[in-house]
C-alpha positions as CSV (number, residue, x, y, z in Angstrom):
1,M,154.6,105.5,-28.8
2,S,151.3,104.1,-30.0
3,A,149.9,104.8,-33.5
4,V,147.2,107.0,-32.0
5,A,149.6,109.0,-29.8
6,D,152.0,109.4,-32.8
7,M,149.1,110.6,-34.9
8,L,148.0,113.2,-32.3
9,A,151.6,114.4,-31.9
10,R,151.9,115.5,-35.5
11,P,152.0,119.3,-36.1
12,L,149.1,119.0,-38.5
13,C,146.2,116.5,-38.2
14,A,143.6,115.8,-40.8
15,F,140.5,115.1,-38.7
16,A,137.1,114.2,-40.0
17,F,133.8,113.4,-38.3
18,C,132.2,110.0,-39.1
19,W,128.5,109.4,-38.4
20,R,127.0,105.9,-38.1
21,L,123.2,106.0,-38.3
22,E,121.1,102.8,-37.8
23,R,117.4,103.0,-38.3
24,R,114.9,100.9,-36.4
25,D,114.3,98.8,-39.5
26,G,118.0,97.9,-39.7
27,I,119.1,100.2,-42.5
28,T,122.6,101.5,-41.6
29,L,124.1,104.6,-43.1
30,G,127.6,106.1,-42.8
31,L,128.3,109.8,-43.4
32,T,131.5,111.8,-43.0
33,S,132.4,115.5,-43.0
34,H,135.3,114.7,-45.3
35,D,135.0,115.5,-49.0
36,R,135.9,111.9,-50.1
37,P,134.4,108.5,-49.1
38,L,136.0,106.8,-46.1
39,E,135.7,103.1,-45.2
40,V,136.0,101.8,-41.7
41,D,135.1,98.2,-40.6
42,G,133.4,97.5,-43.8
43,L,131.0,100.5,-43.7
44,A,131.4,103.2,-46.4
45,Y,131.1,106.7,-45.0
46,R,129.8,109.0,-47.7
47,P,130.9,112.6,-47.9
48,V,128.2,115.0,-46.6
49,P,130.1,118.1,-45.5
50,S,126.9,120.0,-44.7
51,I,126.1,117.8,-41.7
52,T,127.8,119.3,-38.7
53,P,127.5,118.7,-34.9
54,S,127.1,121.4,-32.4
55,A,129.1,121.6,-29.1
56,L,128.8,118.6,-26.9
57,Q,127.6,119.1,-23.3
58,Q,129.0,116.5,-21.0
59,S,129.6,116.6,-17.2
60,G,130.8,114.2,-14.6
61,E,127.6,114.7,-12.6
62,G,125.5,112.4,-14.7
63,A,123.9,115.2,-16.8
64,A,122.4,114.3,-20.1
65,D,124.7,114.5,-23.2
66,L,122.9,116.8,-25.6
67,M,123.9,117.7,-29.1
68,D,122.1,119.3,-32.0
69,I,122.7,117.9,-35.5
70,G,122.0,120.3,-38.4
71,G,122.5,120.3,-42.1
72,G,121.0,120.3,-45.5
73,L,119.3,117.4,-47.2
74,S,122.3,116.7,-49.4
75,S,122.5,113.0,-48.8
76,A,120.3,110.9,-51.2
77,A,120.0,108.3,-48.4
78,I,118.3,110.8,-46.1
79,S,115.4,112.1,-48.1
80,E,112.8,114.6,-47.1
81,A,110.1,112.1,-47.6
82,D,111.7,109.6,-45.2
83,L,112.2,112.3,-42.6
84,D,108.5,113.3,-42.8
85,A,107.4,109.7,-42.7
86,G,109.4,109.1,-39.4
87,R,111.8,106.5,-40.7
88,W,114.7,108.2,-38.9
89,D,112.8,108.8,-35.6
90,G,114.6,107.0,-32.8
91,A,117.5,106.0,-35.0
92,A,120.8,104.9,-33.2
93,V,123.6,107.4,-33.8
94,A,127.3,107.1,-33.1
95,L,129.7,110.0,-33.8
96,H,133.5,109.2,-34.2
97,L,136.5,111.3,-34.9
98,T,139.1,109.9,-37.3
99,E,142.0,111.0,-39.5
100,W,141.1,110.8,-43.1
101,T,144.7,109.9,-44.1
102,A,144.3,106.6,-42.2
103,P,140.6,105.9,-41.7
104,G,140.0,103.8,-38.6
105,A,143.6,104.0,-37.2
106,L,142.4,106.8,-34.9
107,W,138.8,106.1,-34.0
108,I,137.6,108.1,-31.0
109,E,133.9,107.8,-30.1
110,L,132.6,111.3,-29.2
111,V,129.0,110.5,-28.4
112,R,126.4,107.7,-28.8
113,G,122.7,107.9,-28.5
114,R,119.4,108.1,-30.4
115,L,117.8,110.8,-32.5
116,G,115.1,112.7,-30.7
117,G,112.8,115.2,-32.2
118,I,113.6,116.1,-35.9
119,E,112.5,119.5,-37.2
120,R,112.6,120.5,-40.8
121,Q,112.5,124.0,-42.2
122,G,112.5,124.1,-46.0
123,S,115.4,122.1,-47.3
124,A,117.3,122.1,-44.0
125,Y,116.7,119.9,-40.9
126,S,117.9,119.7,-37.3
127,A,117.8,116.9,-34.8
128,T,118.5,116.4,-31.1
129,L,120.7,113.5,-30.0
130,Q,119.7,111.9,-26.7
131,G,122.7,110.3,-25.1
132,A,122.8,107.3,-22.7
133,A,122.8,109.6,-19.7
134,T,119.1,110.5,-20.4
135,L,118.2,107.1,-19.0
136,L,118.9,108.6,-15.6
137,D,115.9,110.9,-16.0
138,R,113.6,108.0,-15.8
139,P,111.7,107.5,-12.6
140,V,113.3,105.0,-10.1
141,A,110.0,103.3,-9.3
142,P,107.0,103.0,-11.5
143,V,103.8,104.9,-10.7
144,T,101.0,102.6,-9.6
145,S,98.1,102.3,-12.0
146,P,95.0,100.0,-12.3
147,T,95.9,99.1,-15.9
148,C,99.0,97.4,-17.1
149,R,102.1,99.6,-17.6
150,A,103.9,97.0,-19.9
151,R,103.7,97.0,-23.6
152,L,102.3,93.8,-25.1
153,G,105.2,91.5,-25.9
154,D,108.0,93.4,-24.2
155,R,110.3,92.0,-21.6
156,A,108.0,92.9,-18.7
157,C,104.9,91.4,-20.4
158,R,106.6,88.3,-21.8
159,V,103.8,87.3,-24.1
160,D,105.2,85.5,-27.2
161,M,103.9,87.8,-30.0
162,R,104.7,85.1,-32.6
163,Q,101.3,83.5,-31.6
164,H,99.5,86.9,-31.8
165,A,100.6,88.2,-35.1
166,R,99.7,87.4,-38.7
167,I,100.6,88.6,-42.2
168,G,97.7,90.0,-44.2
169,T,97.2,91.5,-47.6
170,I,95.4,94.8,-48.0
171,E,92.2,94.7,-50.0
172,S,91.6,98.4,-50.0
173,A,92.8,101.6,-48.2
174,E,91.2,104.9,-47.7
175,G,92.6,107.5,-45.3
176,E,93.1,105.8,-41.9
177,A,91.0,102.8,-42.8
178,L,92.6,99.6,-44.0
179,V,90.5,96.6,-45.2
180,F,91.8,93.1,-44.8
181,S,90.0,89.7,-45.1
182,G,89.4,87.1,-42.5
183,L,90.2,89.1,-39.4
184,T,89.0,87.9,-36.0
185,P,86.8,90.7,-34.5
186,G,88.1,92.5,-31.4
187,L,91.8,91.4,-31.6
188,Y,93.5,94.3,-33.1
189,P,92.5,97.6,-31.3
190,M,95.6,99.0,-29.6
191,G,97.7,96.8,-31.9
192,S,100.0,97.7,-34.7
193,V,100.6,97.4,-38.5
194,R,104.1,96.9,-39.8
195,W,104.3,97.4,-43.5
196,L,106.2,94.6,-45.4
197,G,106.0,96.1,-48.9
198,G,105.2,99.2,-50.9
199,A,106.3,102.7,-50.3
200,N,105.7,102.3,-46.5
201,C,107.9,99.3,-46.1
202,G,109.5,99.1,-42.7
203,L,107.2,101.6,-41.0
204,T,105.0,100.7,-38.1
205,Q,101.7,102.4,-37.3
206,A,99.3,102.1,-34.3
207,I,95.8,100.6,-34.7
208,L,93.1,102.5,-32.8
209,D,89.9,100.5,-33.6
210,Q,88.5,97.6,-35.6
211,D,85.2,97.1,-37.3
212,G,85.1,93.6,-38.7
213,D,87.7,93.3,-41.4
214,T,88.4,97.1,-41.3
215,L,91.2,98.5,-39.2
216,F,91.5,102.2,-38.3
217,L,95.0,103.6,-37.8
218,D,95.9,106.6,-35.7
219,E,96.8,108.5,-38.8
220,P,96.9,107.8,-42.6
221,P,99.9,106.0,-43.9
222,P,102.7,108.4,-45.0
223,F,102.6,107.0,-48.5
224,A,99.7,105.6,-50.5
225,A,98.9,101.9,-49.7
226,A,98.0,100.0,-52.8
227,P,95.8,96.9,-52.7
228,G,97.8,93.8,-52.5
229,T,100.4,95.2,-50.1
230,R,101.5,92.8,-47.4
231,A,101.6,93.9,-43.7
232,M,102.3,92.3,-40.4
233,L,99.3,92.7,-38.0
234,A,100.0,92.5,-34.3
235,E,97.2,92.1,-31.8
236,G,96.5,94.7,-29.2
237,C,95.7,94.7,-25.5
238,D,93.4,97.1,-23.5
239,K,95.7,96.6,-20.5
240,R,93.0,95.3,-18.2
241,L,93.6,92.3,-15.9
242,A,90.6,90.4,-17.2
243,T,91.9,90.6,-20.8
244,C,95.4,89.6,-19.7
245,A,94.1,86.5,-17.9
246,A,91.4,85.5,-20.4
247,R,93.1,86.2,-23.8
248,F,96.7,85.8,-23.0
249,G,96.8,83.6,-19.9
250,N,99.4,86.0,-18.5
251,A,98.0,87.3,-15.3
252,A,101.2,86.4,-13.4
253,N,103.1,89.1,-15.4
254,F,100.4,91.8,-15.2
255,R,102.1,95.1,-14.4
256,G,99.3,97.0,-12.7
257,E,97.5,97.3,-9.4
258,P,93.8,96.8,-10.2
259,F,92.8,96.3,-6.6
260,L,94.9,99.0,-5.0
261,P,92.7,101.6,-3.2
262,G,92.7,105.0,-4.9
263,M,93.3,108.4,-3.4
264,D,89.6,108.8,-2.6
265,L,89.6,105.9,-0.1
266,L,89.1,108.2,3.0
267,T,86.2,110.1,1.4
268,R,84.1,107.1,0.5
269,Y,81.0,106.3,2.5
270,P,78.3,103.6,2.3
271,G,76.1,104.0,-0.7
272,A,78.6,106.2,-2.6
């Protein structure tokens, strides 16, 4: 009999849930429902008994695996400020079941996915876990559009963003406006700012517009941005074919149909 089968055959099992959460910036956190720390594969799982999973919904018909995660903000690593700032949005989550008398000997993966919407009420929070089966909800074929459907620098676009990004230092910040120095006009609308220092370190924000050396974000930074803070500035793209060809030389990978007739083709007439 294997060690796992022998463990499950015992009259009394000491089960504990183990959560592995990995943020988009690479920070990894281990949590457990047990009242003492557990270590599995080099990762320490800290005791947070208040974090509990709801019932899993799984079916053999390809339905999405949905699970609600709820609990109090009792872990110092999951702070209220980080939740509000969006640091945990889209974090990868894996839930395992183990026996705390021999951590890792029994290691059953119950579900894996990413955190969806996170809601907070007072000192408590709840989050929805989106499993791998949610990928089946995506459309089989993309909807046609005159503009590009790819995101600048992704696998469909294939533009090397190392040539279209730079590290800058903030001279001043007020609300959504960030002032840098030496910016080339017109390159950064629809781009992004990734904070490399300060309280916002690791967060990424969208750039809506540019006026000389001033960039306007979609919303103010979650935390105050002090002058001298370093940030990675990524250029943007207006998703037009002319821009793709002229600025990036990437018309061969343009993911749009700018010359496809629209739905009003039959209603057009000379002079319209």
